[in-house]
C-alpha positions, 0 to 999 in steps of 0.5 A, a space after each residue: 500499500 505504501 513504499 517510501 522512506 523519510 528519506 526520500 521525502 525529504 530528497 522529494 521535498 528539496 528538489 521540488 522547492 529547491 527549483 529540480 522539479 519544476 519552476 519557481 512559476 509553477 511551484 507558487 500556483 501550485 501552492 496558492 490555495 484554489 479553495 478552502 485551503 488547497 493548492 495543486 496537489 497539497 494545503 497551504 495555511 499558515 500555522 503559528 503564524 508560518 506559512 505552510 504546506 503539506 499533507 496529509 493522507 492514509 490507507 488500510 494499514 499508513 497515516 502520514 503528515 507531510 509539512 513545509 515550512 518554506 520561510 524557514 525551509 524545515 521539513 516534517 514528515 511523520 510516516 506510520 503503519 499503525 492505523 485504526 481507521 474511523 480513530 476520533 480526531 480526521 478520521 486519519 488516526 492523529 499520530 501523525 498528525 500530532 506528533 508531526 506539528 509537536 516537531 515542526 514546534 521542536 525544529 522552529 525553537 518552542 517547546 513542547 508541552 506533551 498532555 502526561 505533563 500537563 497537572 490536573 487541579 481540584 474545582 469545587 464539585 458544585 461547578 461543574 454542572 455549568 459545564 453540562 452542555 451542549 456546544 456546537 462550532 464549525 469548523 472553517 475550510 471543510 466544504 463550502 461554508 465548512 462545517 458545523 461540529 456539535 459536542 457533548 459535556 456530561 457528569 458523571 459520579 463527578 467527573 466531567 465528560 465530553 465527546 462528540 464526532 469519531 471521539 468517544 467520550 474522555 473525560 477532562 481534566 482542569 488545569 484551570 478555572 474555564 479550561 480542561 485537559 485531557 489524559 487519553 488524548 492531546 486535546 484543551 478545550 476552555 469555556 466562553 461566559 457571558 456576562 452573566 458568568 455562566 458558560 455558553 
């Protein structure tokens, strides 16, 4: 199903963006978004304030993530021969994308905080019911108008849980008032409040 290596894809990137395969005009056209952040064969966008081009993919048993940052000429390639189709997140298995993001942060001199390093604090149990509810968010760039996703927060035996599209029930741990994380996946959420102090 897949036959490549990290080194192969790094050499390919050097050739593509180094002027050995296409003209500068063709590369510029290839990396100009045409529809929903997608150019000709590559997704294009800004991550952490930096221009990034790349592509993710998957097939039975494999998941991949490739990204190139033109300004720093940095390349990140993650190839995984472990796959759980329908896994939470992108539906392609989130691990290569998460690992690629962490590697990119390190390549650009940023610190990475692993989910296992996050510290939980105790909140007053009386405040927990205020977080329970159904939350709707819009994901831009998917389809002409974006995609609406619905997440549900429940309270069970004094613990908060989050479920959503392709997201199995995950316990939420508080790291500050209104800010939570999951130990099961790289997930952080922050609740906002209206002028009356009610969680919205």
